[in-house]
MARVEX-440222 format. One line per field, with one value per residue (C-alpha): chain; residue in one letter; x, y, z. Coordinates in pm, 1 decimal. Layout:
<sites>
chaine <- (A	...)
residu <- (a	...)
u <- (X	...)
v <- (Y	...)
w <- (Z	...)
</sites>
This chain:
<sites>
chaine <- (A	A	A	A	A	A	A	A	A	A	A	A	A	A	A	A	A	A	A	A	A	A	A	A	A	A	A	A	A	A	A	A	A	A	A	A	A	A	A	A	A	A	A	A	A	A	A	A	A	A	A	A	A	A	A	A	A	A	A	A	A	A	A	A	A	A	A	A	A	A	A	A	A	A	A	A	A	A	A	A	A	A	A	A	A	A	A	A	A	A	A	A	A	A	A	A	A	A	A	A	A	A	A	A	A	A	A	A	A	A	A	A	A	A	A	A	A	A	A	A	A	A	A	A	A	A	A	A	A	A	A	A	A	A	A	A	A	A	A	A	A	A	A	A	A	A	A	A	A	A	A	A	A	A	A	A	A	A	A	A	A	A	A	A	A	A	A	A	A	A	A	A	A	A	A	A	A	A	A	A	A	A	A	A	A	A	A	A	A	A	A	A	A	A	A	A	A	A	A	A	A	A	A	A	A	A	A	A	A	A	A	A	A	A	A	A	A	A	A	A	A	A	A	A	A	A	A	A	A	A	A	A	A	A	A	A	A	A	A	A	A	A	A	A	A	A	A	A	A	A	A	A	A	A	A	A	A	A	A	A	A	A	A	A	A	A	A	A	A	A	A	A	A	A	A	A	A	A	A	A	A	A	A	A	A	A	A	A	A	A	A	A	A	A	A	A	A	A	A	A	A	A	A	A	A	A	A	A	A	A	A	A	A	A	A	A	A	A	A	A	A	A	A	A	A	A	A	A	A	A	A	A	A	A	A	A	A	A	A	A	A	A	A	A	A	A	A	A	A	A	A	A	A	A	A	A	A	A)
residu <- (m	a	r	s	n	d	d	s	a	a	a	a	l	a	s	a	d	e	a	v	r	a	g	r	y	q	d	a	l	r	i	l	e	a	l	h	g	r	h	p	d	e	p	k	a	h	y	l	h	g	v	v	a	a	m	v	g	d	r	a	a	a	h	e	r	f	v	r	a	a	r	l	a	p	g	e	a	a	l	q	c	y	a	a	a	s	c	i	e	h	a	r	l	a	e	a	a	r	f	a	r	a	a	l	a	a	d	p	q	c	g	p	a	y	d	l	l	a	s	a	e	l	p	g	e	h	y	l	k	l	l	e	r	i	h	g	h	l	r	p	r	n	y	v	e	i	g	i	f	a	g	a	s	f	c	l	a	h	p	p	t	l	a	l	g	i	d	p	d	p	q	i	a	a	p	p	s	p	h	h	r	i	f	r	m	t	s	d	a	f	f	a	g	r	d	l	a	r	a	l	d	g	r	p	v	e	l	a	l	i	d	g	m	h	q	f	e	f	v	l	r	d	f	m	n	l	e	r	h	c	a	p	a	s	t	i	l	v	h	d	c	f	p	l	d	e	t	s	a	a	r	e	r	t	t	g	f	w	s	g	d	v	w	r	a	i	l	a	l	r	k	w	r	p	d	l	r	l	h	t	v	a	a	r	p	t	g	l	g	v	i	r	n	l	d	p	g	s	r	v	l	a	d	n	l	e	r	i	c	a	e	f	l	r	v	g	y	e	s	i	a	e	h	r	r	e	a	l	n	v	v	p	n	e	w	p	a	v	q	a	l	l	d	a	p	v	v	p	a	g	e	p	a	q	n	v	p	g)
u <- (0.0	108.4	292.7	175.3	425.6	305.5	371.4	35.0	-137.6	52.3	-55.3	-416.6	-403.1	-267.3	-546.2	-811.4	-668.3	-670.0	-1032.3	-1132.2	-962.2	-1139.9	-1477.5	-1513.6	-1637.3	-1783.7	-1453.9	-1272.0	-1505.5	-1451.3	-1074.8	-1094.5	-1328.1	-1083.8	-797.3	-977.3	-1006.3	-632.5	-505.6	-774.3	-537.1	-416.9	-497.4	-487.3	-745.4	-985.5	-910.6	-986.8	-1301.2	-1402.8	-1343.6	-1563.2	-1837.1	-1831.3	-1850.3	-2158.2	-2326.1	-2286.1	-2150.6	-2189.9	-1977.6	-1724.3	-1695.7	-1640.4	-1363.6	-1186.0	-1181.7	-1054.7	-776.2	-667.8	-659.6	-453.4	-195.3	-160.2	157.5	-8.3	-118.0	-332.4	-535.9	-588.2	-717.9	-967.9	-1097.0	-1116.8	-1309.6	-1552.9	-1604.4	-1685.4	-1938.6	-2103.6	-2091.1	-1844.9	-1633.5	-1435.0	-1326.5	-1245.4	-1018.5	-832.3	-768.9	-659.6	-414.8	-285.9	-222.6	-23.5	173.4	264.0	333.2	353.9	345.9	11.6	-196.2	-523.4	-497.3	-504.5	-807.9	-984.2	-884.5	-1026.8	-1354.2	-1375.1	-1290.3	-1455.4	-1771.3	-1997.1	-1938.8	-1594.7	-1473.0	-1508.2	-1878.6	-1905.1	-1724.1	-1967.7	-2256.4	-2096.2	-2062.9	-2424.2	-2546.1	-2340.8	-2334.1	-2038.2	-1970.6	-1602.5	-1382.7	-1009.5	-827.4	-466.3	-316.3	-530.1	-313.2	-519.8	-829.2	-1065.3	-1179.7	-1112.3	-1353.8	-1637.4	-1668.0	-1910.6	-1994.4	-2097.2	-1863.5	-1530.4	-1267.5	-899.8	-654.0	-303.6	-45.8	320.8	283.9	-81.6	-151.0	-448.7	-391.0	-603.0	-871.5	-1200.6	-1390.8	-1339.9	-1465.5	-1156.9	-812.7	-495.7	-190.3	115.7	306.8	336.4	75.6	345.4	455.6	96.1	8.4	337.5	304.3	-62.9	-368.8	-631.3	-903.4	-844.3	-848.4	-1188.6	-1327.8	-1307.6	-1523.7	-1413.2	-1337.6	-1660.7	-1530.8	-1174.6	-999.5	-647.1	-496.7	-138.7	174.5	100.4	308.3	120.5	315.2	219.5	-143.7	-128.0	23.2	-233.2	-514.1	-373.2	-338.0	-684.3	-859.5	-755.2	-947.7	-1258.4	-1576.0	-1691.5	-1945.8	-1692.8	-1589.5	-1236.5	-1199.4	-884.4	-819.4	-611.6	-664.3	-773.6	-470.3	-520.6	-194.2	139.8	328.0	97.6	67.8	441.3	599.5	811.6	652.0	753.1	434.8	223.8	-75.3	21.5	-171.7	126.8	99.8	-190.7	-355.0	-112.3	-261.4	-605.9	-469.8	-290.9	-597.7	-817.3	-578.5	-477.1	-801.9	-1091.1	-1299.9	-1317.9	-1591.4	-1367.0	-1483.1	-1339.3	-1590.9	-1523.1	-1506.6	-1278.2	-1000.4	-849.0	-1115.9	-1224.6	-1186.4	-1462.7	-1368.6	-1609.1	-1663.0	-1353.4	-1189.5	-1003.5	-856.9	-703.7	-327.6	-295.4	-133.7	76.2	217.6	285.3	352.4	708.4	608.7	305.8	509.6	778.8	514.1	328.8	637.5	690.2	343.5	375.2	114.0	94.0	-64.1	-381.0	-364.5	-624.9	-855.5	-821.6	-1191.9	-1202.9	-872.1	-973.4	-1338.0	-1476.8	-1840.6	-2015.3	-1998.9	-2372.4	-2501.8	-2756.7	-2476.9	-2246.2	-2523.5	-2590.8	-2226.2	-2244.2	-2568.8	-2479.7	-2484.9	-2150.4	-2054.8	-1982.2	-1612.5	-1473.0	-1704.5	-1547.0	-1712.6	-1749.1	-1541.8	-1780.0	-1969.7	-2284.9)
v <- (0.0	358.9	501.7	826.1	1110.0	1210.9	1018.6	1111.2	984.4	658.3	620.9	694.5	440.4	179.3	253.5	235.4	-89.2	-238.4	-131.9	-289.5	-617.5	-617.7	-552.9	-209.5	-46.9	270.5	340.5	283.2	522.2	799.5	765.3	754.8	1053.6	1260.7	1133.3	1225.3	1580.6	1610.6	1393.5	1369.9	1201.1	920.3	605.8	356.6	559.9	535.1	164.2	97.8	308.3	86.4	-224.5	-89.5	10.9	-335.8	-502.2	-301.9	-366.4	-28.8	-160.5	173.3	354.9	72.9	97.3	472.2	436.1	146.9	332.2	650.1	463.3	300.4	629.7	790.6	509.6	378.3	192.2	-19.7	-347.1	-453.5	-133.0	-169.4	-522.5	-409.2	-146.0	-397.1	-645.7	-375.2	-265.2	-623.6	-642.0	-328.3	-455.3	-186.0	-427.2	-189.1	4.5	-319.5	-423.9	-92.9	-136.2	-497.0	-389.9	-116.2	-381.3	-585.6	-278.7	-231.4	-601.9	-836.6	-1135.3	-1036.5	-1349.9	-1203.5	-925.2	-1180.9	-1351.0	-1015.8	-923.0	-1252.4	-1191.5	-839.7	-925.6	-1267.7	-1247.6	-1545.0	-1904.7	-2050.5	-2269.9	-2582.7	-2511.8	-2455.8	-2783.2	-2959.5	-2815.6	-2930.8	-3286.0	-3283.1	-3152.7	-3373.2	-3685.9	-3817.1	-4187.9	-4104.9	-3816.2	-3754.8	-3500.8	-3397.2	-3252.5	-3368.8	-3235.8	-3282.3	-3406.1	-3111.2	-3122.4	-3491.6	-3594.1	-3404.2	-3694.9	-3924.1	-4287.2	-4425.7	-4188.4	-4361.4	-4103.2	-4119.5	-3883.2	-3823.0	-3654.7	-3733.1	-3631.6	-3634.5	-3512.4	-3743.7	-4052.2	-4295.8	-4299.9	-4194.5	-4486.7	-4791.3	-4572.0	-4352.0	-4448.9	-4248.0	-4271.3	-4137.4	-4007.8	-3705.1	-3662.5	-3689.1	-4025.0	-4143.2	-4070.1	-4213.7	-4541.6	-4601.3	-4671.7	-4421.5	-4581.0	-4914.6	-4752.1	-4605.1	-4940.7	-4842.1	-4532.6	-4181.9	-3924.8	-3746.8	-3483.7	-3381.4	-3113.3	-2988.4	-2847.2	-2970.4	-2775.0	-2403.6	-2349.1	-2324.0	-2581.8	-2850.0	-2743.3	-2767.9	-3116.1	-3229.9	-3092.7	-3255.9	-3592.3	-3578.3	-3461.4	-3765.9	-3977.5	-3756.6	-3737.3	-3406.4	-3357.8	-3424.8	-3137.5	-3042.0	-2787.8	-2584.2	-2422.2	-2106.5	-1946.0	-1597.4	-1413.3	-1149.6	-963.0	-991.4	-1123.8	-1418.0	-1483.0	-1532.2	-1859.7	-1873.5	-1867.8	-1577.5	-1544.0	-1779.6	-1713.5	-1825.1	-1917.8	-1927.3	-1861.6	-2098.8	-1796.1	-1834.9	-2177.4	-2020.8	-1762.5	-2032.8	-2255.3	-1964.2	-1884.5	-2232.0	-2419.0	-2190.1	-2505.0	-2542.0	-2389.4	-2225.5	-1995.4	-1883.7	-1872.9	-1588.1	-1818.7	-1725.2	-1741.9	-1769.2	-1867.2	-2198.5	-2269.6	-2472.4	-2637.7	-2836.2	-2931.5	-3145.1	-3322.0	-3638.5	-3662.4	-3315.2	-3300.0	-2921.8	-2914.8	-3227.3	-3106.4	-2749.1	-2769.4	-2631.9	-2347.8	-2262.8	-2264.3	-2042.0	-1802.4	-1761.1	-1742.3	-1408.7	-1285.8	-1070.3	-1025.0	-657.2	-755.7	-869.4	-675.0	-417.6	-653.4	-990.2	-1065.6	-1021.1	-1198.0	-1500.4	-1501.5	-1461.4	-1536.1	-1448.0	-1689.7	-1752.8	-2106.4	-2054.8	-1918.2	-2209.5	-2462.8	-2318.2	-2376.4	-2737.2	-2802.6	-2631.8	-2874.2	-2961.0	-2835.9	-3088.8	-3145.2	-2893.8	-2611.4	-2356.3	-2290.6	-1930.4	-1837.7	-1573.3	-1549.1	-1757.3)
w <- (0.0	-49.0	254.9	412.9	418.4	763.0	1086.6	1235.4	921.0	949.0	1310.2	1219.1	937.3	1176.6	1424.4	1155.0	1024.0	1374.8	1423.0	1090.7	1178.4	1516.5	1352.6	1515.9	1199.1	1351.8	1528.3	1200.6	1017.1	1274.4	1236.5	857.2	826.5	1032.3	820.8	498.1	627.1	691.5	403.9	133.8	-110.0	116.9	-89.8	196.8	389.2	96.0	58.4	427.3	399.9	106.6	316.6	596.1	351.4	197.8	538.5	638.8	304.9	134.2	-197.7	-378.8	-122.3	-124.9	-501.4	-490.0	-230.5	-402.7	-734.3	-572.9	-392.9	-717.6	-904.0	-630.0	-635.6	-992.8	-902.6	-632.2	-793.9	-497.5	-507.4	-881.7	-822.8	-558.3	-797.5	-1082.8	-867.8	-759.8	-1120.7	-1219.0	-936.2	-1074.0	-1436.0	-1540.0	-1738.3	-1957.9	-1650.5	-1470.1	-1755.9	-1735.3	-1362.0	-1412.1	-1682.2	-1451.8	-1186.9	-1438.0	-1539.9	-1172.8	-1114.1	-1414.9	-1179.0	-1023.1	-1074.4	-940.5	-1198.3	-1480.1	-1326.7	-1304.3	-1658.6	-1783.3	-1600.4	-1743.9	-2104.0	-2119.4	-1907.4	-1865.4	-1770.6	-1713.1	-1997.2	-1781.1	-1737.0	-2110.8	-2177.4	-1945.9	-2146.1	-2471.2	-2339.1	-2226.4	-2560.4	-2791.4	-2572.3	-2771.7	-2782.3	-2741.3	-2632.7	-2667.9	-2453.6	-2510.5	-2193.5	-1903.0	-1615.2	-1294.7	-1475.1	-1423.1	-1786.2	-1849.2	-1574.2	-1742.9	-1986.1	-1808.4	-1891.5	-2129.3	-2319.7	-2381.1	-2282.0	-2374.8	-2207.1	-2340.6	-2117.2	-2043.0	-1677.7	-1569.4	-1217.8	-1176.1	-965.9	-1164.7	-1433.9	-1274.3	-1426.7	-1650.8	-1936.6	-1898.7	-2026.2	-1969.5	-2194.4	-2013.2	-2313.0	-2536.1	-2806.0	-3073.1	-2930.8	-2903.8	-3264.7	-3386.1	-3200.8	-3119.0	-3329.4	-3216.5	-3428.3	-3260.4	-2915.2	-3005.2	-3118.1	-3482.6	-3448.8	-3552.6	-3285.5	-3197.0	-2954.0	-2867.3	-2664.0	-2735.9	-2416.1	-2419.3	-2505.0	-2533.4	-2845.3	-3169.7	-3371.3	-3116.8	-3146.2	-3525.1	-3508.5	-3253.1	-3467.8	-3780.5	-3607.1	-3453.7	-3770.0	-3970.3	-3716.6	-3726.6	-3932.3	-4086.8	-3806.3	-3529.1	-3302.6	-3198.9	-2918.1	-2853.7	-2517.2	-2453.3	-2793.9	-2678.4	-2532.8	-2264.0	-2315.8	-2490.1	-2187.2	-2121.8	-2496.6	-2550.6	-2656.8	-2342.9	-2001.5	-1776.4	-1568.0	-1359.1	-1584.2	-1935.0	-2247.9	-2484.2	-2855.8	-2922.5	-3086.9	-3376.8	-3449.4	-3485.8	-3727.1	-3926.3	-3951.1	-4057.5	-4342.0	-4455.9	-4387.1	-4486.2	-4527.7	-4149.4	-3935.3	-3677.7	-3399.1	-3066.7	-2783.1	-2539.8	-2237.7	-1951.8	-1877.8	-2227.6	-2477.6	-2625.9	-2996.5	-3162.2	-3491.3	-3707.5	-4071.5	-4048.1	-4340.2	-4237.7	-4587.1	-4592.4	-4656.7	-4633.6	-4290.2	-4335.8	-4667.6	-4557.1	-4183.4	-4186.0	-4414.8	-4200.3	-3879.0	-4029.7	-4159.2	-3830.8	-3612.4	-3784.5	-3682.8	-3372.9	-3102.7	-3191.4	-3524.2	-3343.5	-3016.0	-3114.6	-3304.4	-3134.9	-3156.8	-3531.6	-3593.3	-3384.5	-3498.9	-3148.1	-3067.7	-2739.9	-2450.5	-2464.9	-2477.1	-2759.0	-2980.6	-2898.1	-2944.8	-3289.7	-3381.7	-3265.5	-3450.9	-3779.0	-4073.5	-4226.2	-4570.2	-4845.9	-4916.0	-5159.4	-5056.8	-4818.7	-4485.1	-4381.5	-4075.4	-3955.4	-3626.0	-3618.5)
</sites>
């Protein structure tokens, strides 16, 4: 928090803070009102006043104080986060995003700021809730997930769906049911040495999620390898394809919150595979790509993979920063819109699908 330049102010702040912690809110308010009179621009006094207002149920007053504290101390990440959270509560999402970005400017490692930025820019259900809805709507006979980690998404595939998880180091102790199988290997090793069709009892993949390595060439290879086992009406989902900022969208991880350059894979597929129906659902924290109208016989990616990777490695984040939604073909995170994507009829081979919302 910002330090007062006056010893008496510091003592008053300490007293007010002690009163707040003890639940003596009226005492805290008396101290803070006096402090506002002497030091109207003391950010911590406004922050503590916001805390008291929130505790007594005056959310409007709390919001006013949190925002004022943040504006008085733009370099204090914590104060920016309180203001962002209050703006989200009051449905002031654009303002919330600005405060969250200010917090990240003050502290690039501020994890809560990324969570708040995601909530501000991608309102609506979390992607796991959306994935649960997709499972319930499609009721796929089988499901393949690349990158299962602790199993939060993998376990959303309920019997009788046959679920295959591929991850070299899964953090899930055991398959949650006999309908779940886990392959402890990289996706490249799996597709090189295993017969996916046989593992799925000869059926094509009906639903898949790519959530493995967060570098776009891995995503392209995973998509290519999955697509050849799909039918046109199958659905492939891609997590982490809507970047929140340049730092978290980099190829190399430097922050706790990281989506990598998966976004480049979406750009590449939109250019090289216009036959696909490809949309990015604005689901927090980092979007969910929905790809349909698949062509298991396509050789476009396999025949041009090195060229595609070289081309899109040269594409910088700044090229999409101001128009990410258009570049990534974003649709609202509203279930009727997503359901329409899942139910849209496929286009006969050879006729391009339109990569436009809806």
